[in-house]
Backbone as XML, in Angstrom:
<?xml version="1.0"?>
<chain id="A" units="angstrom">
  <residue number="1" name="ALA">
    <atom name="N" x="111.875" y="-11.330" z="113.174"/>
    <atom name="CA" x="112.289" y="-10.460" z="114.260"/>
    <atom name="C" x="111.066" y="-9.746" z="114.833"/>
  </residue>
  <residue number="2" name="ILE">
    <atom name="N" x="111.139" y="-9.478" z="116.092"/>
    <atom name="CA" x="110.060" y="-8.766" z="116.780"/>
    <atom name="C" x="110.321" y="-7.271" z="116.680"/>
  </residue>
  <residue number="3" name="ASN">
    <atom name="N" x="109.336" y="-6.523" z="116.203"/>
    <atom name="CA" x="109.428" y="-5.068" z="116.161"/>
    <atom name="C" x="108.462" y="-4.508" z="117.207"/>
  </residue>
  <residue number="4" name="PRO">
    <atom name="N" x="108.962" y="-4.087" z="118.362"/>
    <atom name="CA" x="108.073" y="-3.601" z="119.414"/>
    <atom name="C" x="107.493" y="-2.214" z="119.153"/>
  </residue>
  <residue number="5" name="ARG">
    <atom name="N" x="107.924" y="-1.553" z="118.084"/>
    <atom name="CA" x="107.405" y="-0.241" z="117.681"/>
    <atom name="C" x="107.558" y="0.807" z="118.791"/>
  </residue>
  <residue number="6" name="TYR">
    <atom name="N" x="108.723" y="0.818" z="119.431"/>
    <atom name="CA" x="108.981" y="1.803" z="120.480"/>
    <atom name="C" x="108.784" y="3.221" z="119.960"/>
  </residue>
  <residue number="7" name="LEU">
    <atom name="N" x="108.132" y="4.035" z="120.750"/>
    <atom name="CA" x="107.889" y="5.457" z="120.481"/>
    <atom name="C" x="107.098" y="5.702" z="119.203"/>
  </residue>
  <residue number="8" name="SER">
    <atom name="N" x="106.293" y="4.729" z="118.796"/>
    <atom name="CA" x="105.466" y="4.928" z="117.609"/>
    <atom name="C" x="104.144" y="5.622" z="117.948"/>
  </residue>
  <residue number="9" name="GLU">
    <atom name="N" x="103.796" y="5.682" z="119.215"/>
    <atom name="CA" x="102.563" y="6.335" z="119.655"/>
    <atom name="C" x="102.883" y="7.703" z="120.257"/>
  </residue>
  <residue number="10" name="GLU">
    <atom name="N" x="102.057" y="8.667" z="119.963"/>
    <atom name="CA" x="102.263" y="10.035" z="120.456"/>
    <atom name="C" x="102.314" y="10.089" z="121.982"/>
  </residue>
  <residue number="11" name="THR">
    <atom name="N" x="101.465" y="9.314" z="122.651"/>
    <atom name="CA" x="101.481" y="9.327" z="124.120"/>
    <atom name="C" x="102.828" y="8.841" z="124.661"/>
  </residue>
  <residue number="12" name="ASP">
    <atom name="N" x="103.425" y="7.856" z="124.010"/>
    <atom name="CA" x="104.747" y="7.370" z="124.434"/>
    <atom name="C" x="105.819" y="8.426" z="124.187"/>
  </residue>
  <residue number="13" name="ARG">
    <atom name="N" x="105.727" y="9.106" z="123.056"/>
    <atom name="CA" x="106.711" y="10.154" z="122.741"/>
    <atom name="C" x="106.629" y="11.290" z="123.756"/>
  </residue>
  <residue number="14" name="ARG">
    <atom name="N" x="105.411" y="11.702" z="124.089"/>
    <atom name="CA" x="105.247" y="12.763" z="125.091"/>
    <atom name="C" x="105.773" y="12.312" z="126.453"/>
  </residue>
  <residue number="15" name="ALA">
    <atom name="N" x="105.518" y="11.057" z="126.802"/>
    <atom name="CA" x="105.963" y="10.541" z="128.104"/>
    <atom name="C" x="107.482" y="10.511" z="128.203"/>
  </residue>
  <residue number="16" name="VAL">
    <atom name="N" x="108.160" y="10.083" z="127.154"/>
    <atom name="CA" x="109.620" y="9.993" z="127.229"/>
    <atom name="C" x="110.252" y="11.384" z="127.263"/>
  </residue>
  <residue number="17" name="VAL">
    <atom name="N" x="109.729" y="12.310" z="126.488"/>
    <atom name="CA" x="110.251" y="13.683" z="126.517"/>
    <atom name="C" x="109.967" y="14.302" z="127.887"/>
  </residue>
  <residue number="18" name="GLY">
    <atom name="N" x="108.770" y="14.095" z="128.412"/>
    <atom name="CA" x="108.435" y="14.601" z="129.742"/>
    <atom name="C" x="109.327" y="13.995" z="130.816"/>
  </residue>
  <residue number="19" name="GLY">
    <atom name="N" x="109.635" y="12.719" z="130.689"/>
    <atom name="CA" x="110.520" y="12.059" z="131.645"/>
    <atom name="C" x="111.926" y="12.626" z="131.617"/>
  </residue>
  <residue number="20" name="LEU">
    <atom name="N" x="112.431" y="12.911" z="130.421"/>
    <atom name="CA" x="113.762" y="13.518" z="130.306"/>
    <atom name="C" x="113.772" y="14.920" z="130.915"/>
  </residue>
  <residue number="21" name="ARG">
    <atom name="N" x="112.711" y="15.679" z="130.667"/>
    <atom name="CA" x="112.633" y="17.028" z="131.244"/>
    <atom name="C" x="112.523" y="16.964" z="132.775"/>
  </residue>
  <residue number="22" name="LEU">
    <atom name="N" x="111.766" y="16.012" z="133.290"/>
    <atom name="CA" x="111.647" y="15.840" z="134.738"/>
    <atom name="C" x="113.005" y="15.468" z="135.346"/>
  </residue>
  <residue number="23" name="ALA">
    <atom name="N" x="113.726" y="14.565" z="134.714"/>
    <atom name="CA" x="115.054" y="14.184" z="135.218"/>
    <atom name="C" x="115.971" y="15.400" z="135.283"/>
  </residue>
  <residue number="24" name="ARG">
    <atom name="N" x="115.901" y="16.251" z="134.274"/>
    <atom name="CA" x="116.713" y="17.475" z="134.286"/>
    <atom name="C" x="116.344" y="18.370" z="135.468"/>
  </residue>
  <residue number="25" name="ARG">
    <atom name="N" x="115.035" y="18.543" z="135.704"/>
    <atom name="CA" x="114.599" y="19.391" z="136.827"/>
    <atom name="C" x="115.065" y="18.813" z="138.164"/>
  </residue>
  <residue number="26" name="LEU">
    <atom name="N" x="114.960" y="17.510" z="138.317"/>
    <atom name="CA" x="115.379" y="16.877" z="139.569"/>
    <atom name="C" x="116.872" y="17.055" z="139.811"/>
  </residue>
  <residue number="27" name="PHE">
    <atom name="N" x="117.680" y="16.823" z="138.778"/>
    <atom name="CA" x="119.131" y="16.941" z="138.949"/>
    <atom name="C" x="119.596" y="18.394" z="139.069"/>
  </residue>
  <residue number="28" name="ALA">
    <atom name="N" x="118.735" y="19.336" z="138.691"/>
    <atom name="CA" x="119.068" y="20.758" z="138.842"/>
    <atom name="C" x="118.612" y="21.306" z="140.193"/>
  </residue>
  <residue number="29" name="ALA">
    <atom name="N" x="117.957" y="20.498" z="140.998"/>
    <atom name="CA" x="117.446" y="20.947" z="142.298"/>
    <atom name="C" x="118.598" y="21.341" z="143.219"/>
  </residue>
  <residue number="30" name="PRO">
    <atom name="N" x="118.407" y="22.388" z="144.010"/>
    <atom name="CA" x="119.460" y="22.845" z="144.926"/>
    <atom name="C" x="119.975" y="21.740" z="145.856"/>
  </residue>
  <residue number="31" name="ALA">
    <atom name="N" x="119.106" y="20.848" z="146.276"/>
    <atom name="CA" x="119.521" y="19.785" z="147.196"/>
    <atom name="C" x="120.561" y="18.849" z="146.577"/>
  </residue>
  <residue number="32" name="LEU">
    <atom name="N" x="120.605" y="18.780" z="145.257"/>
    <atom name="CA" x="121.565" y="17.901" z="144.578"/>
    <atom name="C" x="122.776" y="18.641" z="144.023"/>
  </residue>
  <residue number="33" name="ALA">
    <atom name="N" x="122.797" y="19.956" z="144.157"/>
    <atom name="CA" x="123.861" y="20.770" z="143.548"/>
    <atom name="C" x="125.257" y="20.314" z="143.965"/>
  </residue>
  <residue number="34" name="HIS">
    <atom name="N" x="125.409" y="19.886" z="145.183"/>
    <atom name="CA" x="126.715" y="19.442" z="145.680"/>
    <atom name="C" x="127.177" y="18.147" z="144.993"/>
  </residue>
  <residue number="35" name="TYR">
    <atom name="N" x="126.231" y="17.346" z="144.532"/>
    <atom name="CA" x="126.548" y="16.028" z="143.976"/>
    <atom name="C" x="126.586" y="15.991" z="142.449"/>
  </residue>
  <residue number="36" name="VAL">
    <atom name="N" x="125.911" y="16.920" z="141.805"/>
    <atom name="CA" x="125.805" y="16.916" z="140.340"/>
    <atom name="C" x="126.773" y="17.944" z="139.769"/>
  </residue>
  <residue number="37" name="THR">
    <atom name="N" x="127.668" y="17.477" z="138.922"/>
    <atom name="CA" x="128.671" y="18.387" z="138.340"/>
    <atom name="C" x="128.250" y="18.929" z="136.985"/>
  </residue>
  <residue number="38" name="GLY">
    <atom name="N" x="127.201" y="18.395" z="136.417"/>
    <atom name="CA" x="126.719" y="18.865" z="135.126"/>
    <atom name="C" x="126.019" y="17.751" z="134.378"/>
  </residue>
  <residue number="39" name="GLU">
    <atom name="N" x="125.384" y="18.122" z="133.299"/>
    <atom name="CA" x="124.671" y="17.142" z="132.484"/>
    <atom name="C" x="125.614" y="16.579" z="131.428"/>
  </residue>
  <residue number="40" name="ARG">
    <atom name="N" x="125.771" y="15.290" z="131.442"/>
    <atom name="CA" x="126.638" y="14.632" z="130.462"/>
    <atom name="C" x="125.847" y="14.207" z="129.228"/>
  </residue>
  <residue number="41" name="LEU">
    <atom name="N" x="124.713" y="13.558" z="129.447"/>
    <atom name="CA" x="123.865" y="13.092" z="128.347"/>
    <atom name="C" x="122.430" y="13.490" z="128.622"/>
  </residue>
  <residue number="42" name="PRO">
    <atom name="N" x="121.660" y="13.944" z="127.698"/>
    <atom name="CA" x="122.023" y="14.113" z="126.294"/>
    <atom name="C" x="122.888" y="15.327" z="126.028"/>
  </residue>
  <residue number="43" name="GLY">
    <atom name="N" x="123.126" y="16.137" z="127.050"/>
    <atom name="CA" x="123.927" y="17.349" z="126.884"/>
    <atom name="C" x="123.042" y="18.575" z="126.885"/>
  </residue>
  <residue number="44" name="THR">
    <atom name="N" x="123.544" y="19.658" z="127.435"/>
    <atom name="CA" x="122.734" y="20.870" z="127.587"/>
    <atom name="C" x="122.348" y="21.499" z="126.259"/>
  </residue>
  <residue number="45" name="GLU">
    <atom name="N" x="123.058" y="21.169" z="125.185"/>
    <atom name="CA" x="122.703" y="21.720" z="123.869"/>
    <atom name="C" x="121.432" y="21.075" z="123.303"/>
  </residue>
  <residue number="46" name="VAL">
    <atom name="N" x="121.033" y="19.933" z="123.838"/>
    <atom name="CA" x="119.813" y="19.246" z="123.396"/>
    <atom name="C" x="118.652" y="19.822" z="124.198"/>
  </residue>
  <residue number="47" name="GLN">
    <atom name="N" x="117.785" y="20.614" z="123.542"/>
    <atom name="CA" x="116.740" y="21.333" z="124.264"/>
    <atom name="C" x="115.326" y="21.095" z="123.744"/>
  </residue>
  <residue number="48" name="SER">
    <atom name="N" x="115.139" y="21.035" z="122.451"/>
    <atom name="CA" x="113.776" y="20.951" z="121.910"/>
    <atom name="C" x="113.196" y="19.554" z="122.123"/>
  </residue>
  <residue number="49" name="ASP">
    <atom name="N" x="111.878" y="19.471" z="122.057"/>
    <atom name="CA" x="111.221" y="18.171" z="122.161"/>
    <atom name="C" x="111.736" y="17.219" z="121.089"/>
  </residue>
  <residue number="50" name="ASP">
    <atom name="N" x="111.891" y="17.719" z="119.862"/>
    <atom name="CA" x="112.385" y="16.868" z="118.773"/>
    <atom name="C" x="113.795" y="16.359" z="119.050"/>
  </residue>
  <residue number="51" name="GLU">
    <atom name="N" x="114.643" y="17.210" z="119.603"/>
    <atom name="CA" x="116.013" y="16.791" z="119.927"/>
    <atom name="C" x="116.022" y="15.753" z="121.051"/>
  </residue>
  <residue number="52" name="LEU">
    <atom name="N" x="115.193" y="15.978" z="122.059"/>
    <atom name="CA" x="115.111" y="15.010" z="123.155"/>
    <atom name="C" x="114.553" y="13.677" z="122.666"/>
  </residue>
  <residue number="53" name="LEU">
    <atom name="N" x="113.561" y="13.736" z="121.799"/>
    <atom name="CA" x="112.993" y="12.515" z="121.236"/>
    <atom name="C" x="114.032" y="11.780" z="120.386"/>
  </residue>
  <residue number="54" name="HIS">
    <atom name="N" x="114.804" y="12.514" z="119.611"/>
    <atom name="CA" x="115.866" y="11.899" z="118.808"/>
    <atom name="C" x="116.867" y="11.197" z="119.724"/>
  </residue>
  <residue number="55" name="TYR">
    <atom name="N" x="117.256" y="11.852" z="120.812"/>
    <atom name="CA" x="118.165" y="11.246" z="121.788"/>
    <atom name="C" x="117.560" y="9.947" z="122.336"/>
  </residue>
  <residue number="56" name="ALA">
    <atom name="N" x="116.290" y="9.989" z="122.711"/>
    <atom name="CA" x="115.625" y="8.802" z="123.255"/>
    <atom name="C" x="115.600" y="7.674" z="122.233"/>
  </residue>
  <residue number="57" name="ARG">
    <atom name="N" x="115.329" y="7.999" z="120.988"/>
    <atom name="CA" x="115.296" y="6.965" z="119.939"/>
    <atom name="C" x="116.673" y="6.349" z="119.709"/>
  </residue>
  <residue number="58" name="GLN">
    <atom name="N" x="117.714" y="7.155" z="119.827"/>
    <atom name="CA" x="119.068" y="6.665" z="119.576"/>
    <atom name="C" x="119.622" y="5.857" z="120.748"/>
  </residue>
  <residue number="59" name="THR">
    <atom name="N" x="119.195" y="6.148" z="121.949"/>
    <atom name="CA" x="119.818" y="5.524" z="123.120"/>
    <atom name="C" x="118.874" y="4.663" z="123.949"/>
  </residue>
  <residue number="60" name="GLY">
    <atom name="N" x="117.591" y="4.804" z="123.753"/>
    <atom name="CA" x="116.630" y="4.086" z="124.581"/>
    <atom name="C" x="116.591" y="2.600" z="124.282"/>
  </residue>
  <residue number="61" name="SER">
    <atom name="N" x="116.255" y="1.848" z="125.287"/>
    <atom name="CA" x="116.077" y="0.403" z="125.134"/>
    <atom name="C" x="115.156" y="-0.073" z="126.245"/>
  </residue>
  <residue number="62" name="THR">
    <atom name="N" x="114.962" y="-1.336" z="126.309"/>
    <atom name="CA" x="114.099" y="-1.898" z="127.331"/>
    <atom name="C" x="114.862" y="-2.931" z="128.137"/>
  </residue>
  <residue number="63" name="VAL">
    <atom name="N" x="114.368" y="-3.210" z="129.312"/>
    <atom name="CA" x="114.930" y="-4.287" z="130.112"/>
    <atom name="C" x="114.024" y="-5.518" z="130.049"/>
  </residue>
  <residue number="64" name="PHE">
    <atom name="N" x="112.974" y="-5.419" z="129.257"/>
    <atom name="CA" x="112.062" y="-6.544" z="129.120"/>
    <atom name="C" x="112.665" y="-7.618" z="128.233"/>
  </residue>
  <residue number="65" name="HIS">
    <atom name="N" x="112.357" y="-8.858" z="128.541"/>
    <atom name="CA" x="112.789" y="-9.985" z="127.732"/>
    <atom name="C" x="111.586" y="-10.468" z="126.931"/>
  </residue>
  <residue number="66" name="ALA">
    <atom name="N" x="111.785" y="-10.660" z="125.650"/>
    <atom name="CA" x="110.694" y="-11.178" z="124.823"/>
    <atom name="C" x="110.284" y="-12.543" z="125.369"/>
  </residue>
  <residue number="67" name="SER">
    <atom name="N" x="109.023" y="-12.688" z="125.678"/>
    <atom name="CA" x="108.517" y="-13.946" z="126.222"/>
    <atom name="C" x="107.003" y="-13.968" z="126.072"/>
  </residue>
  <residue number="68" name="CYS">
    <atom name="N" x="106.431" y="-15.127" z="126.322"/>
    <atom name="CA" x="104.975" y="-15.306" z="126.393"/>
    <atom name="C" x="104.268" y="-15.162" z="125.050"/>
  </residue>
  <residue number="69" name="THR">
    <atom name="N" x="104.975" y="-15.277" z="123.940"/>
    <atom name="CA" x="104.345" y="-15.118" z="122.630"/>
    <atom name="C" x="103.812" y="-16.431" z="122.069"/>
  </residue>
  <residue number="70" name="CYS">
    <atom name="N" x="104.200" y="-17.558" z="122.647"/>
    <atom name="CA" x="103.701" y="-18.888" z="122.255"/>
    <atom name="C" x="103.296" y="-19.633" z="123.522"/>
  </residue>
  <residue number="71" name="ARG">
    <atom name="N" x="102.440" y="-19.020" z="124.290"/>
    <atom name="CA" x="102.146" y="-19.495" z="125.638"/>
    <atom name="C" x="101.678" y="-20.947" z="125.714"/>
  </residue>
  <residue number="72" name="MET">
    <atom name="N" x="102.041" y="-21.564" z="126.817"/>
    <atom name="CA" x="101.655" y="-22.936" z="127.110"/>
    <atom name="C" x="100.288" y="-22.942" z="127.772"/>
  </residue>
  <residue number="73" name="GLY">
    <atom name="N" x="99.478" y="-23.920" z="127.414"/>
    <atom name="CA" x="98.182" y="-24.050" z="128.054"/>
    <atom name="C" x="97.201" y="-24.801" z="127.184"/>
  </residue>
  <residue number="74" name="HIS">
    <atom name="N" x="95.946" y="-24.781" z="127.615"/>
    <atom name="CA" x="94.897" y="-25.497" z="126.898"/>
    <atom name="C" x="93.776" y="-24.570" z="126.436"/>
  </residue>
  <residue number="75" name="ASP">
    <atom name="N" x="93.928" y="-23.274" z="126.668"/>
    <atom name="CA" x="92.890" y="-22.333" z="126.248"/>
    <atom name="C" x="93.076" y="-21.962" z="124.776"/>
  </residue>
  <residue number="76" name="ALA">
    <atom name="N" x="92.168" y="-21.183" z="124.244"/>
    <atom name="CA" x="92.173" y="-20.837" z="122.814"/>
    <atom name="C" x="93.405" y="-20.040" z="122.391"/>
  </residue>
  <residue number="77" name="MET">
    <atom name="N" x="94.026" y="-19.317" z="123.307"/>
    <atom name="CA" x="95.196" y="-18.509" z="122.965"/>
    <atom name="C" x="96.519" y="-19.254" z="123.158"/>
  </residue>
  <residue number="78" name="ALA">
    <atom name="N" x="96.472" y="-20.449" z="123.717"/>
    <atom name="CA" x="97.691" y="-21.219" z="123.967"/>
    <atom name="C" x="98.216" y="-21.819" z="122.667"/>
  </residue>
  <residue number="79" name="VAL">
    <atom name="N" x="99.536" y="-21.839" z="122.527"/>
    <atom name="CA" x="100.192" y="-22.357" z="121.322"/>
    <atom name="C" x="100.733" y="-23.759" z="121.545"/>
  </residue>
  <residue number="80" name="VAL">
    <atom name="N" x="101.244" y="-24.035" z="122.755"/>
    <atom name="CA" x="101.837" y="-25.344" z="123.030"/>
    <atom name="C" x="101.171" y="-26.002" z="124.232"/>
  </residue>
  <residue number="81" name="ASP">
    <atom name="N" x="101.285" y="-27.346" z="124.277"/>
    <atom name="CA" x="100.764" y="-28.089" z="125.422"/>
    <atom name="C" x="101.852" y="-28.231" z="126.486"/>
  </residue>
  <residue number="82" name="ASP">
    <atom name="N" x="101.568" y="-29.009" z="127.531"/>
    <atom name="CA" x="102.529" y="-29.134" z="128.628"/>
    <atom name="C" x="103.760" y="-29.966" z="128.277"/>
  </residue>
  <residue number="83" name="GLU">
    <atom name="N" x="103.790" y="-30.536" z="127.082"/>
    <atom name="CA" x="104.983" y="-31.219" z="126.568"/>
    <atom name="C" x="105.689" y="-30.342" z="125.531"/>
  </residue>
  <residue number="84" name="LEU">
    <atom name="N" x="105.265" y="-29.087" z="125.441"/>
    <atom name="CA" x="105.851" y="-28.075" z="124.549"/>
    <atom name="C" x="105.603" y="-28.365" z="123.071"/>
  </residue>
  <residue number="85" name="ARG">
    <atom name="N" x="104.599" y="-29.190" z="122.781"/>
    <atom name="CA" x="104.225" y="-29.503" z="121.398"/>
    <atom name="C" x="103.236" y="-28.455" z="120.899"/>
  </residue>
  <residue number="86" name="VAL">
    <atom name="N" x="103.444" y="-28.003" z="119.678"/>
    <atom name="CA" x="102.547" y="-27.006" z="119.090"/>
    <atom name="C" x="101.203" y="-27.667" z="118.810"/>
  </residue>
  <residue number="87" name="HIS">
    <atom name="N" x="100.128" y="-27.054" z="119.300"/>
    <atom name="CA" x="98.780" y="-27.585" z="119.081"/>
    <atom name="C" x="98.497" y="-27.699" z="117.586"/>
  </residue>
  <residue number="88" name="GLY">
    <atom name="N" x="98.016" y="-28.863" z="117.161"/>
    <atom name="CA" x="97.589" y="-29.049" z="115.780"/>
    <atom name="C" x="98.692" y="-29.393" z="114.796"/>
  </residue>
  <residue number="89" name="LEU">
    <atom name="N" x="99.929" y="-29.490" z="115.245"/>
    <atom name="CA" x="101.043" y="-29.839" z="114.355"/>
    <atom name="C" x="101.821" y="-31.004" z="114.950"/>
  </residue>
  <residue number="90" name="ASP">
    <atom name="N" x="102.187" y="-31.950" z="114.117"/>
    <atom name="CA" x="103.003" y="-33.072" z="114.577"/>
    <atom name="C" x="104.475" y="-32.759" z="114.384"/>
  </residue>
  <residue number="91" name="GLY">
    <atom name="N" x="105.281" y="-33.132" z="115.362"/>
    <atom name="CA" x="106.726" y="-33.026" z="115.229"/>
    <atom name="C" x="107.307" y="-31.644" z="115.442"/>
  </residue>
  <residue number="92" name="LEU">
    <atom name="N" x="106.543" y="-30.718" z="115.993"/>
    <atom name="CA" x="107.065" y="-29.372" z="116.226"/>
    <atom name="C" x="106.852" y="-28.987" z="117.686"/>
  </residue>
  <residue number="93" name="ARG">
    <atom name="N" x="107.934" y="-28.578" z="118.311"/>
    <atom name="CA" x="107.882" y="-28.092" z="119.691"/>
    <atom name="C" x="108.486" y="-26.697" z="119.737"/>
  </residue>
  <residue number="94" name="VAL">
    <atom name="N" x="108.060" y="-25.922" z="120.697"/>
    <atom name="CA" x="108.670" y="-24.617" z="120.966"/>
    <atom name="C" x="109.287" y="-24.730" z="122.355"/>
  </residue>
  <residue number="95" name="ILE">
    <atom name="N" x="110.590" y="-24.466" z="122.433"/>
    <atom name="CA" x="111.299" y="-24.655" z="123.698"/>
    <atom name="C" x="112.135" y="-23.410" z="123.980"/>
  </residue>
  <residue number="96" name="ASP">
    <atom name="N" x="111.481" y="-22.379" z="124.477"/>
    <atom name="CA" x="112.170" y="-21.140" z="124.848"/>
    <atom name="C" x="111.252" y="-20.315" z="125.744"/>
  </residue>
  <residue number="97" name="ALA">
    <atom name="N" x="111.638" y="-19.096" z="126.039"/>
    <atom name="CA" x="110.868" y="-18.248" z="126.956"/>
    <atom name="C" x="109.498" y="-17.880" z="126.409"/>
  </residue>
  <residue number="98" name="SER">
    <atom name="N" x="109.282" y="-18.074" z="125.125"/>
    <atom name="CA" x="107.988" y="-17.699" z="124.554"/>
    <atom name="C" x="106.850" y="-18.569" z="125.066"/>
  </residue>
  <residue number="99" name="VAL">
    <atom name="N" x="107.141" y="-19.753" z="125.623"/>
    <atom name="CA" x="106.070" y="-20.631" z="126.095"/>
    <atom name="C" x="105.569" y="-20.267" z="127.490"/>
  </residue>
  <residue number="100" name="MET">
    <atom name="N" x="106.224" y="-19.339" z="128.161"/>
    <atom name="CA" x="105.763" y="-18.937" z="129.493"/>
    <atom name="C" x="104.365" y="-18.325" z="129.377"/>
  </residue>
  <residue number="101" name="PRO">
    <atom name="N" x="103.420" y="-18.786" z="130.196"/>
    <atom name="CA" x="102.076" y="-18.196" z="130.143"/>
    <atom name="C" x="102.068" y="-16.722" z="130.538"/>
  </residue>
  <residue number="102" name="SER">
    <atom name="N" x="102.942" y="-16.351" z="131.470"/>
    <atom name="CA" x="103.114" y="-14.947" z="131.850"/>
    <atom name="C" x="104.573" y="-14.765" z="132.247"/>
  </residue>
  <residue number="103" name="VAL">
    <atom name="N" x="105.067" y="-13.563" z="132.060"/>
    <atom name="CA" x="106.483" y="-13.312" z="132.317"/>
    <atom name="C" x="106.766" y="-13.354" z="133.815"/>
  </residue>
  <residue number="104" name="THR">
    <atom name="N" x="107.921" y="-13.864" z="134.157"/>
    <atom name="CA" x="108.313" y="-13.932" z="135.559"/>
    <atom name="C" x="108.642" y="-12.532" z="136.071"/>
  </residue>
  <residue number="105" name="SER">
    <atom name="N" x="108.632" y="-12.367" z="137.376"/>
    <atom name="CA" x="108.972" y="-11.062" z="137.950"/>
    <atom name="C" x="110.476" y="-10.926" z="138.171"/>
  </residue>
  <residue number="106" name="THR">
    <atom name="N" x="111.223" y="-11.942" z="137.780"/>
    <atom name="CA" x="112.679" y="-11.914" z="137.889"/>
    <atom name="C" x="113.279" y="-12.152" z="136.509"/>
  </residue>
  <residue number="107" name="ASN">
    <atom name="N" x="114.584" y="-12.267" z="136.459"/>
    <atom name="CA" x="115.257" y="-12.551" z="135.200"/>
    <atom name="C" x="114.710" y="-13.839" z="134.598"/>
  </residue>
  <residue number="108" name="THR">
    <atom name="N" x="114.592" y="-13.883" z="133.290"/>
    <atom name="CA" x="113.999" y="-15.046" z="132.616"/>
    <atom name="C" x="114.994" y="-16.173" z="132.375"/>
  </residue>
  <residue number="109" name="ASN">
    <atom name="N" x="116.261" y="-15.988" z="132.708"/>
    <atom name="CA" x="117.274" y="-16.996" z="132.403"/>
    <atom name="C" x="116.996" y="-18.340" z="133.076"/>
  </residue>
  <residue number="110" name="ALA">
    <atom name="N" x="116.816" y="-18.358" z="134.393"/>
    <atom name="CA" x="116.615" y="-19.622" z="135.108"/>
    <atom name="C" x="115.364" y="-20.363" z="134.637"/>
  </residue>
  <residue number="111" name="PRO">
    <atom name="N" x="114.202" y="-19.701" z="134.520"/>
    <atom name="CA" x="113.039" y="-20.430" z="134.025"/>
    <atom name="C" x="113.228" y="-20.937" z="132.592"/>
  </residue>
  <residue number="112" name="THR">
    <atom name="N" x="113.953" y="-20.187" z="131.775"/>
    <atom name="CA" x="114.183" y="-20.622" z="130.398"/>
    <atom name="C" x="115.072" y="-21.861" z="130.372"/>
  </residue>
  <residue number="113" name="ILE">
    <atom name="N" x="116.058" y="-21.911" z="131.250"/>
    <atom name="CA" x="116.892" y="-23.113" z="131.346"/>
    <atom name="C" x="116.034" y="-24.308" z="131.766"/>
  </residue>
  <residue number="114" name="MET">
    <atom name="N" x="115.125" y="-24.099" z="132.712"/>
    <atom name="CA" x="114.245" y="-25.190" z="133.138"/>
    <atom name="C" x="113.333" y="-25.642" z="132.003"/>
  </residue>
  <residue number="115" name="ILE">
    <atom name="N" x="112.829" y="-24.695" z="131.227"/>
    <atom name="CA" x="111.999" y="-25.039" z="130.068"/>
    <atom name="C" x="112.817" y="-25.864" z="129.080"/>
  </residue>
  <residue number="116" name="ALA">
    <atom name="N" x="114.058" y="-25.459" z="128.845"/>
    <atom name="CA" x="114.928" y="-26.188" z="127.917"/>
    <atom name="C" x="115.201" y="-27.603" z="128.420"/>
  </residue>
  <residue number="117" name="GLU">
    <atom name="N" x="115.426" y="-27.750" z="129.722"/>
    <atom name="CA" x="115.650" y="-29.086" z="130.277"/>
    <atom name="C" x="114.405" y="-29.952" z="130.140"/>
  </residue>
  <residue number="118" name="LYS">
    <atom name="N" x="113.246" y="-29.375" z="130.408"/>
    <atom name="CA" x="111.986" y="-30.110" z="130.251"/>
    <atom name="C" x="111.784" y="-30.494" z="128.788"/>
  </residue>
  <residue number="119" name="GLY">
    <atom name="N" x="112.069" y="-29.573" z="127.878"/>
    <atom name="CA" x="111.928" y="-29.855" z="126.451"/>
    <atom name="C" x="112.872" y="-30.941" z="125.980"/>
  </residue>
  <residue number="120" name="ALA">
    <atom name="N" x="114.116" y="-30.888" z="126.450"/>
    <atom name="CA" x="115.091" y="-31.918" z="126.072"/>
    <atom name="C" x="114.640" y="-33.283" z="126.578"/>
  </residue>
  <residue number="121" name="ALA">
    <atom name="N" x="114.142" y="-33.340" z="127.802"/>
    <atom name="CA" x="113.649" y="-34.604" z="128.356"/>
    <atom name="C" x="112.443" y="-35.112" z="127.563"/>
  </residue>
  <residue number="122" name="ALA">
    <atom name="N" x="111.564" y="-34.212" z="127.147"/>
    <atom name="CA" x="110.390" y="-34.609" z="126.360"/>
    <atom name="C" x="110.809" y="-35.160" z="125.000"/>
  </residue>
  <residue number="123" name="ILE">
    <atom name="N" x="111.764" y="-34.512" z="124.356"/>
    <atom name="CA" x="112.246" y="-34.988" z="123.053"/>
    <atom name="C" x="112.914" y="-36.352" z="123.212"/>
  </residue>
  <residue number="124" name="LEU">
    <atom name="N" x="113.746" y="-36.499" z="124.223"/>
    <atom name="CA" x="114.426" y="-37.767" z="124.473"/>
    <atom name="C" x="113.415" y="-38.873" z="124.767"/>
  </residue>
  <residue number="125" name="GLY">
    <atom name="N" x="112.426" y="-38.581" z="125.599"/>
    <atom name="CA" x="111.387" y="-39.563" z="125.908"/>
    <atom name="C" x="110.610" y="-39.972" z="124.675"/>
  </residue>
  <residue number="126" name="SER">
    <atom name="N" x="110.299" y="-39.021" z="123.837"/>
    <atom name="CA" x="109.581" y="-39.291" z="122.586"/>
    <atom name="C" x="110.417" y="-40.169" z="121.664"/>
  </residue>
  <residue number="127" name="ALA">
    <atom name="N" x="111.705" y="-39.861" z="121.563"/>
    <atom name="CA" x="112.605" y="-40.648" z="120.705"/>
    <atom name="C" x="112.721" y="-42.076" z="121.221"/>
  </residue>
  <residue number="128" name="ARG">
    <atom name="N" x="112.798" y="-42.237" z="122.527"/>
    <atom name="CA" x="112.884" y="-43.588" z="123.109"/>
    <atom name="C" x="111.624" y="-44.389" z="122.820"/>
  </residue>
  <residue number="129" name="GLN">
    <atom name="N" x="110.468" y="-43.728" z="122.914"/>
    <atom name="CA" x="109.209" y="-44.415" z="122.608"/>
    <atom name="C" x="109.170" y="-44.856" z="121.152"/>
  </residue>
  <residue number="130" name="GLN">
    <atom name="N" x="109.611" y="-44.008" z="120.247"/>
    <atom name="CA" x="109.614" y="-44.346" z="118.819"/>
    <atom name="C" x="110.576" y="-45.491" z="118.531"/>
  </residue>
  <residue number="131" name="MET">
    <atom name="N" x="111.723" y="-45.506" z="119.187"/>
    <atom name="CA" x="112.704" y="-46.568" z="118.967"/>
    <atom name="C" x="112.203" y="-47.901" z="119.515"/>
  </residue>
  <residue number="132" name="ALA">
    <atom name="N" x="111.427" y="-47.851" z="120.602"/>
    <atom name="CA" x="110.904" y="-49.076" z="121.209"/>
    <atom name="C" x="109.732" y="-49.647" z="120.421"/>
  </residue>
  <residue number="133" name="ALA">
    <atom name="N" x="109.095" y="-48.827" z="119.630"/>
    <atom name="CA" x="107.895" y="-49.263" z="118.888"/>
    <atom name="C" x="108.242" y="-50.064" z="117.650"/>
  </residue>
</chain>
């Protein structure tokens, strides 16, 4: 499993607490008074930095998709070739979002499906070659 170590750095902890405090100030602005009926989460009883950080740890998440950890290419950091075969190993392919050299600026679903289709075709082609030999 991937452990992204969210909020393990002091700068990240300060940023998330500061962001929560900024959101509170913005929603308390007179210009929004007509639209905001009150704070629902984390709730007005949550005030200290430690309490806000606890709230962030319990509810925070990311919208990032794990990808690019087994990148495709021919450079020293690349894990797989353009047929999705792991460099230096026979019979092993990686066929998922991890082979993307860099993450897409959109949802990763469509490119991952294309990678899977390419991988399936490569495996099928390889099997056909072995059967013909």
